Jmol script that loads the backbone (N, CA, C; Angstrom):
load data "model"
ATOM      1  N   MET A   1       4.564  12.460  -5.890  1.00  0.00           N
ATOM      2  CA  MET A   1       4.980  11.730  -4.714  1.00  0.00           C
ATOM      3  C   MET A   1       5.754  10.491  -5.170  1.00  0.00           C
ATOM      4  N   ALA A   2       6.909  10.291  -4.642  1.00  0.00           N
ATOM      5  CA  ALA A   2       7.747   9.145  -4.998  1.00  0.00           C
ATOM      6  C   ALA A   2       7.510   7.996  -4.019  1.00  0.00           C
ATOM      7  N   PHE A   3       7.428   6.812  -4.572  1.00  0.00           N
ATOM      8  CA  PHE A   3       7.262   5.607  -3.753  1.00  0.00           C
ATOM      9  C   PHE A   3       8.487   4.730  -3.982  1.00  0.00           C
ATOM     10  N   ASP A   4       9.572   5.064  -3.319  1.00  0.00           N
ATOM     11  CA  ASP A   4      10.825   4.354  -3.538  1.00  0.00           C
ATOM     12  C   ASP A   4      10.875   2.992  -2.847  1.00  0.00           C
ATOM     13  N   ARG A   5       9.907   2.688  -2.012  1.00  0.00           N
ATOM     14  CA  ARG A   5       9.879   1.394  -1.322  1.00  0.00           C
ATOM     15  C   ARG A   5       8.835   0.450  -1.915  1.00  0.00           C
ATOM     16  N   ILE A   6       8.083   0.913  -2.886  1.00  0.00           N
ATOM     17  CA  ILE A   6       7.047   0.105  -3.510  1.00  0.00           C
ATOM     18  C   ILE A   6       7.572  -0.391  -4.854  1.00  0.00           C
ATOM     19  N   THR A   7       7.511  -1.698  -5.054  1.00  0.00           N
ATOM     20  CA  THR A   7       7.980  -2.291  -6.302  1.00  0.00           C
ATOM     21  C   THR A   7       6.876  -3.164  -6.883  1.00  0.00           C
ATOM     22  N   ALA A   8       6.981  -3.417  -8.172  1.00  0.00           N
ATOM     23  CA  ALA A   8       6.070  -4.349  -8.841  1.00  0.00           C
ATOM     24  C   ALA A   8       6.892  -5.100  -9.876  1.00  0.00           C
ATOM     25  N   GLU A   9       6.988  -6.402  -9.689  1.00  0.00           N
ATOM     26  CA  GLU A   9       7.772  -7.245 -10.588  1.00  0.00           C
ATOM     27  C   GLU A   9       6.876  -8.354 -11.124  1.00  0.00           C
ATOM     28  N   PRO A  10       6.891  -8.572 -12.455  1.00  0.00           N
ATOM     29  CA  PRO A  10       6.023  -9.598 -13.041  1.00  0.00           C
ATOM     30  C   PRO A  10       6.198 -10.984 -12.406  1.00  0.00           C
ATOM     31  N   GLY A  11       7.390 -11.341 -11.980  1.00  0.00           N
ATOM     32  CA  GLY A  11       7.641 -12.665 -11.423  1.00  0.00           C
ATOM     33  C   GLY A  11       7.347 -12.809  -9.940  1.00  0.00           C
ATOM     34  N   LYS A  12       6.936 -11.720  -9.295  1.00  0.00           N
ATOM     35  CA  LYS A  12       6.645 -11.767  -7.852  1.00  0.00           C
ATOM     36  C   LYS A  12       5.230 -11.277  -7.602  1.00  0.00           C
ATOM     37  N   LEU A  13       4.497 -12.060  -6.850  1.00  0.00           N
ATOM     38  CA  LEU A  13       3.137 -11.694  -6.444  1.00  0.00           C
ATOM     39  C   LEU A  13       2.270 -11.293  -7.634  1.00  0.00           C
ATOM     40  N   GLU A  14       2.516 -11.940  -8.770  1.00  0.00           N
ATOM     41  CA  GLU A  14       1.750 -11.677  -9.996  1.00  0.00           C
ATOM     42  C   GLU A  14       1.791 -10.209 -10.404  1.00  0.00           C
ATOM     43  N   GLY A  15       2.895  -9.560 -10.091  1.00  0.00           N
ATOM     44  CA  GLY A  15       3.063  -8.161 -10.476  1.00  0.00           C
ATOM     45  C   GLY A  15       2.371  -7.154  -9.577  1.00  0.00           C
ATOM     46  N   ARG A  16       1.761  -7.620  -8.500  1.00  0.00           N
ATOM     47  CA  ARG A  16       1.089  -6.692  -7.579  1.00  0.00           C
ATOM     48  C   ARG A  16       2.123  -5.862  -6.822  1.00  0.00           C
ATOM     49  N   PRO A  17       1.762  -4.652  -6.407  1.00  0.00           N
ATOM     50  CA  PRO A  17       2.690  -3.808  -5.655  1.00  0.00           C
ATOM     51  C   PRO A  17       3.142  -4.496  -4.366  1.00  0.00           C
ATOM     52  N   ALA A  18       4.440  -4.452  -4.129  1.00  0.00           N
ATOM     53  CA  ALA A  18       5.032  -5.092  -2.954  1.00  0.00           C
ATOM     54  C   ALA A  18       5.979  -4.116  -2.271  1.00  0.00           C
ATOM     55  N   ILE A  19       6.458  -4.531  -1.119  1.00  0.00           N
ATOM     56  CA  ILE A  19       7.393  -3.719  -0.349  1.00  0.00           C
ATOM     57  C   ILE A  19       8.819  -4.127  -0.699  1.00  0.00           C
ATOM     58  N   ARG A  20       9.578  -3.198  -1.253  1.00  0.00           N
ATOM     59  CA  ARG A  20      11.018  -3.353  -1.531  1.00  0.00           C
ATOM     60  C   ARG A  20      11.394  -4.691  -2.173  1.00  0.00           C
ATOM     61  N   GLY A  21      10.583  -5.204  -3.058  1.00  0.00           N
ATOM     62  CA  GLY A  21      10.915  -6.456  -3.723  1.00  0.00           C
ATOM     63  C   GLY A  21      10.693  -7.696  -2.868  1.00  0.00           C
ATOM     64  N   LEU A  22      10.238  -7.506  -1.648  1.00  0.00           N
ATOM     65  CA  LEU A  22       9.930  -8.641  -0.774  1.00  0.00           C
ATOM     66  C   LEU A  22       8.625  -9.280  -1.234  1.00  0.00           C
ATOM     67  N   ARG A  23       8.338 -10.425  -0.753  1.00  0.00           N
ATOM     68  CA  ARG A  23       7.064 -11.071  -1.081  1.00  0.00           C
ATOM     69  C   ARG A  23       6.011 -10.693  -0.035  1.00  0.00           C
ATOM     70  N   ILE A  24       5.971  -9.416   0.259  1.00  0.00           N
ATOM     71  CA  ILE A  24       4.965  -8.848   1.160  1.00  0.00           C
ATOM     72  C   ILE A  24       4.253  -7.759   0.365  1.00  0.00           C
ATOM     73  N   SER A  25       2.976  -7.992   0.076  1.00  0.00           N
ATOM     74  CA  SER A  25       2.254  -7.045  -0.771  1.00  0.00           C
ATOM     75  C   SER A  25       1.814  -5.810   0.011  1.00  0.00           C
ATOM     76  N   VAL A  26       1.659  -4.734  -0.728  1.00  0.00           N
ATOM     77  CA  VAL A  26       1.110  -3.508  -0.151  1.00  0.00           C
ATOM     78  C   VAL A  26      -0.273  -3.815   0.412  1.00  0.00           C
ATOM     79  N   GLU A  27      -1.042  -4.602  -0.325  1.00  0.00           N
ATOM     80  CA  GLU A  27      -2.385  -4.964   0.125  1.00  0.00           C
ATOM     81  C   GLU A  27      -2.356  -5.637   1.489  1.00  0.00           C
ATOM     82  N   SER A  28      -1.430  -6.557   1.693  1.00  0.00           N
ATOM     83  CA  SER A  28      -1.335  -7.262   2.977  1.00  0.00           C
ATOM     84  C   SER A  28      -1.061  -6.298   4.116  1.00  0.00           C
ATOM     85  N   VAL A  29      -0.152  -5.382   3.898  1.00  0.00           N
ATOM     86  CA  VAL A  29       0.199  -4.406   4.936  1.00  0.00           C
ATOM     87  C   VAL A  29      -0.999  -3.518   5.250  1.00  0.00           C
ATOM     88  N   VAL A  30      -1.672  -3.032   4.215  1.00  0.00           N
ATOM     89  CA  VAL A  30      -2.828  -2.158   4.421  1.00  0.00           C
ATOM     90  C   VAL A  30      -3.941  -2.914   5.151  1.00  0.00           C
ATOM     91  N   ARG A  31      -4.146  -4.165   4.798  1.00  0.00           N
ATOM     92  CA  ARG A  31      -5.182  -4.956   5.478  1.00  0.00           C
ATOM     93  C   ARG A  31      -4.856  -5.173   6.956  1.00  0.00           C
ATOM     94  N   LEU A  32      -3.578  -5.358   7.273  1.00  0.00           N
ATOM     95  CA  LEU A  32      -3.195  -5.508   8.679  1.00  0.00           C
ATOM     96  C   LEU A  32      -3.512  -4.239   9.465  1.00  0.00           C
ATOM     97  N   VAL A  33      -3.181  -3.094   8.888  1.00  0.00           N
ATOM     98  CA  VAL A  33      -3.477  -1.821   9.556  1.00  0.00           C
ATOM     99  C   VAL A  33      -4.990  -1.664   9.703  1.00  0.00           C
ATOM    100  N   ALA A  34      -5.738  -1.989   8.652  1.00  0.00           N
ATOM    101  CA  ALA A  34      -7.197  -1.877   8.705  1.00  0.00           C
ATOM    102  C   ALA A  34      -7.799  -2.813   9.752  1.00  0.00           C
ATOM    103  N   ALA A  35      -7.130  -3.939   9.992  1.00  0.00           N
ATOM    104  CA  ALA A  35      -7.610  -4.892  10.996  1.00  0.00           C
ATOM    105  C   ALA A  35      -7.259  -4.464  12.420  1.00  0.00           C
ATOM    106  N   GLY A  36      -6.553  -3.347  12.534  1.00  0.00           N
ATOM    107  CA  GLY A  36      -6.255  -2.826  13.862  1.00  0.00           C
ATOM    108  C   GLY A  36      -4.867  -3.127  14.387  1.00  0.00           C
ATOM    109  N   TRP A  37      -4.025  -3.736  13.559  1.00  0.00           N
ATOM    110  CA  TRP A  37      -2.664  -4.021  13.999  1.00  0.00           C
ATOM    111  C   TRP A  37      -1.878  -2.717  14.125  1.00  0.00           C
ATOM    112  N   ALA A  38      -1.166  -2.566  15.220  1.00  0.00           N
ATOM    113  CA  ALA A  38      -0.278  -1.418  15.407  1.00  0.00           C
ATOM    114  C   ALA A  38       0.984  -1.624  14.578  1.00  0.00           C
ATOM    115  N   PHE A  39       1.641  -0.524  14.212  1.00  0.00           N
ATOM    116  CA  PHE A  39       2.884  -0.615  13.450  1.00  0.00           C
ATOM    117  C   PHE A  39       3.870  -1.547  14.136  1.00  0.00           C
ATOM    118  N   ASP A  40       4.038  -1.399  15.447  1.00  0.00           N
ATOM    119  CA  ASP A  40       4.998  -2.232  16.178  1.00  0.00           C
ATOM    120  C   ASP A  40       4.629  -3.713  16.096  1.00  0.00           C
ATOM    121  N   GLU A  41       3.350  -4.017  16.110  1.00  0.00           N
ATOM    122  CA  GLU A  41       2.892  -5.399  16.015  1.00  0.00           C
ATOM    123  C   GLU A  41       3.218  -5.978  14.629  1.00  0.00           C
ATOM    124  N   ILE A  42       3.014  -5.176  13.601  1.00  0.00           N
ATOM    125  CA  ILE A  42       3.346  -5.619  12.242  1.00  0.00           C
ATOM    126  C   ILE A  42       4.849  -5.855  12.132  1.00  0.00           C
ATOM    127  N   LEU A  43       5.637  -4.928  12.636  1.00  0.00           N
ATOM    128  CA  LEU A  43       7.096  -5.050  12.555  1.00  0.00           C
ATOM    129  C   LEU A  43       7.603  -6.266  13.324  1.00  0.00           C
ATOM    130  N   GLU A  44       6.955  -6.590  14.414  1.00  0.00           N
ATOM    131  CA  GLU A  44       7.349  -7.751  15.206  1.00  0.00           C
ATOM    132  C   GLU A  44       7.066  -9.055  14.447  1.00  0.00           C
ATOM    133  N   ASN A  45       5.939  -9.089  13.738  1.00  0.00           N
ATOM    134  CA  ASN A  45       5.543 -10.292  13.008  1.00  0.00           C
ATOM    135  C   ASN A  45       6.159 -10.394  11.613  1.00  0.00           C
ATOM    136  N   TYR A  46       6.613  -9.287  11.091  1.00  0.00           N
ATOM    137  CA  TYR A  46       7.252  -9.243   9.770  1.00  0.00           C
ATOM    138  C   TYR A  46       8.591  -8.515   9.914  1.00  0.00           C
ATOM    139  N   PRO A  47       9.610  -9.195  10.421  1.00  0.00           N
ATOM    140  CA  PRO A  47      10.881  -8.540  10.748  1.00  0.00           C
ATOM    141  C   PRO A  47      11.609  -7.925   9.548  1.00  0.00           C
ATOM    142  N   ASP A  48      11.249  -8.308   8.320  1.00  0.00           N
ATOM    143  CA  ASP A  48      11.885  -7.701   7.153  1.00  0.00           C
ATOM    144  C   ASP A  48      11.336  -6.309   6.852  1.00  0.00           C
ATOM    145  N   LEU A  49      10.202  -5.980   7.437  1.00  0.00           N
ATOM    146  CA  LEU A  49       9.604  -4.663   7.206  1.00  0.00           C
ATOM    147  C   LEU A  49      10.216  -3.612   8.125  1.00  0.00           C
ATOM    148  N   GLU A  50      10.124  -2.377   7.671  1.00  0.00           N
ATOM    149  CA  GLU A  50      10.555  -1.212   8.457  1.00  0.00           C
ATOM    150  C   GLU A  50       9.368  -0.263   8.586  1.00  0.00           C
ATOM    151  N   HIS A  51       9.436   0.590   9.574  1.00  0.00           N
ATOM    152  CA  HIS A  51       8.361   1.548   9.832  1.00  0.00           C
ATOM    153  C   HIS A  51       8.007   2.325   8.566  1.00  0.00           C
ATOM    154  N   GLU A  52       9.000   2.781   7.846  1.00  0.00           N
ATOM    155  CA  GLU A  52       8.769   3.569   6.634  1.00  0.00           C
ATOM    156  C   GLU A  52       8.060   2.744   5.557  1.00  0.00           C
ATOM    157  N   ASP A  53       8.264   1.439   5.530  1.00  0.00           N
ATOM    158  CA  ASP A  53       7.567   0.574   4.575  1.00  0.00           C
ATOM    159  C   ASP A  53       6.059   0.635   4.802  1.00  0.00           C
ATOM    160  N   ILE A  54       5.661   0.571   6.049  1.00  0.00           N
ATOM    161  CA  ILE A  54       4.237   0.595   6.391  1.00  0.00           C
ATOM    162  C   ILE A  54       3.643   1.949   6.030  1.00  0.00           C
ATOM    163  N   ARG A  55       4.333   3.000   6.391  1.00  0.00           N
ATOM    164  CA  ARG A  55       3.846   4.346   6.088  1.00  0.00           C
ATOM    165  C   ARG A  55       3.678   4.532   4.593  1.00  0.00           C
ATOM    166  N   GLN A  56       4.664   4.085   3.835  1.00  0.00           N
ATOM    167  CA  GLN A  56       4.603   4.274   2.397  1.00  0.00           C
ATOM    168  C   GLN A  56       3.522   3.388   1.755  1.00  0.00           C
ATOM    169  N   ALA A  57       3.289   2.209   2.307  1.00  0.00           N
ATOM    170  CA  ALA A  57       2.207   1.353   1.810  1.00  0.00           C
ATOM    171  C   ALA A  57       0.858   2.053   1.977  1.00  0.00           C
ATOM    172  N   LEU A  58       0.675   2.709   3.098  1.00  0.00           N
ATOM    173  CA  LEU A  58      -0.568   3.446   3.331  1.00  0.00           C
ATOM    174  C   LEU A  58      -0.691   4.634   2.385  1.00  0.00           C
ATOM    175  N   GLU A  59       0.401   5.341   2.175  1.00  0.00           N
ATOM    176  CA  GLU A  59       0.406   6.473   1.237  1.00  0.00           C
ATOM    177  C   GLU A  59       0.097   5.988  -0.179  1.00  0.00           C
ATOM    178  N   TYR A  60       0.680   4.862  -0.564  1.00  0.00           N
ATOM    179  CA  TYR A  60       0.452   4.296  -1.896  1.00  0.00           C
ATOM    180  C   TYR A  60      -1.026   3.930  -2.068  1.00  0.00           C
ATOM    181  N   ALA A  61      -1.595   3.290  -1.064  1.00  0.00           N
ATOM    182  CA  ALA A  61      -3.004   2.909  -1.130  1.00  0.00           C
ATOM    183  C   ALA A  61      -3.894   4.142  -1.232  1.00  0.00           C
ATOM    184  N   ALA A  62      -3.559   5.172  -0.491  1.00  0.00           N
ATOM    185  CA  ALA A  62      -4.343   6.406  -0.557  1.00  0.00           C
ATOM    186  C   ALA A  62      -4.248   7.027  -1.947  1.00  0.00           C
ATOM    187  N   ALA A  63      -3.060   7.036  -2.518  1.00  0.00           N
ATOM    188  CA  ALA A  63      -2.879   7.591  -3.862  1.00  0.00           C
ATOM    189  C   ALA A  63      -3.624   6.760  -4.903  1.00  0.00           C
ATOM    190  N   ALA A  64      -3.674   5.456  -4.701  1.00  0.00           N
ATOM    191  CA  ALA A  64      -4.346   4.576  -5.649  1.00  0.00           C
ATOM    192  C   ALA A  64      -5.859   4.780  -5.655  1.00  0.00           C
ATOM    193  N   THR A  65      -6.390   5.331  -4.586  1.00  0.00           N
ATOM    194  CA  THR A  65      -7.829   5.560  -4.506  1.00  0.00           C
ATOM    195  C   THR A  65      -8.192   7.015  -4.760  1.00  0.00           C
ATOM    196  N   ASP A  66      -7.252   7.801  -5.214  1.00  0.00           N
ATOM    197  CA  ASP A  66      -7.480   9.221  -5.487  1.00  0.00           C
ATOM    198  C   ASP A  66      -8.376   9.350  -6.716  1.00  0.00           C
ATOM    199  N   VAL A  67      -9.653   9.551  -6.455  1.00  0.00           N
ATOM    200  CA  VAL A  67     -10.636   9.640  -7.527  1.00  0.00           C
ATOM    201  C   VAL A  67     -11.162  11.063  -7.591  1.00  0.00           C
ATOM    202  N   HIS A  68     -11.226  11.578  -8.787  1.00  0.00           N
ATOM    203  CA  HIS A  68     -11.772  12.924  -8.980  1.00  0.00           C
ATOM    204  C   HIS A  68     -13.228  12.799  -9.420  1.00  0.00           C
ATOM    205  N   VAL A  69     -14.092  13.442  -8.684  1.00  0.00           N
ATOM    206  CA  VAL A  69     -15.520  13.398  -8.992  1.00  0.00           C
ATOM    207  C   VAL A  69     -15.884  14.707  -9.679  1.00  0.00           C
ATOM    208  N   LEU A  70     -16.464  14.580 -10.839  1.00  0.00           N
ATOM    209  CA  LEU A  70     -16.894  15.750 -11.587  1.00  0.00           C
ATOM    210  C   LEU A  70     -18.399  15.902 -11.453  1.00  0.00           C
ATOM    211  N   ALA A  71     -18.835  17.121 -11.191  1.00  0.00           N
ATOM    212  CA  ALA A  71     -20.266  17.380 -11.078  1.00  0.00           C
ATOM    213  C   ALA A  71     -20.892  17.304 -12.464  1.00  0.00           C
ATOM    214  N   LEU A  72     -21.994  16.603 -12.555  1.00  0.00           N
ATOM    215  CA  LEU A  72     -22.714  16.505 -13.821  1.00  0.00           C
ATOM    216  C   LEU A  72     -23.671  17.684 -13.935  1.00  0.00           C
ATOM    217  N   ARG A  73     -23.820  18.184 -15.116  1.00  0.00           N
ATOM    218  CA  ARG A  73     -24.747  19.295 -15.273  1.00  0.00           C
ATOM    219  C   ARG A  73     -26.178  18.773 -15.312  1.00  0.00           C
ATOM    220  N   GLU A  74     -27.072  19.591 -14.914  1.00  0.00           N
ATOM    221  CA  GLU A  74     -28.481  19.218 -14.907  1.00  0.00           C
ATOM    222  C   GLU A  74     -28.990  19.099 -16.344  1.00  0.00           C
ATOM    223  N   PRO A  75     -29.879  18.139 -16.598  1.00  0.00           N
ATOM    224  CA  PRO A  75     -30.425  18.046 -17.943  1.00  0.00           C
ATOM    225  C   PRO A  75     -31.221  19.298 -18.300  1.00  0.00           C
ATOM    226  N   ALA A  76     -31.220  19.647 -19.552  1.00  0.00           N
ATOM    227  CA  ALA A  76     -31.901  20.875 -20.017  1.00  0.00           C
ATOM    228  C   ALA A  76     -33.394  20.741 -19.962  1.00  0.00           C
TER     229      ALA A  76
END
end "model"
wireframe off; spacefill off
backbone 0.3
color backbone group
């Protein structure tokens, strides 16, 4: 999966993932959605963002939490 709208630059936001080089972190966008903000509400308050930015931030967060759980065998 390609994340063409997610950037990470050492000089911005301490290298944390951001949206298109803006000083808006993926974390901030995901937290707004988790707090119940609608996409339109986020876009109204952050005019530099686009609908696809929000969608991709959510996809990125989901990919970042992709954990594989391996079943442990029972002790002998």
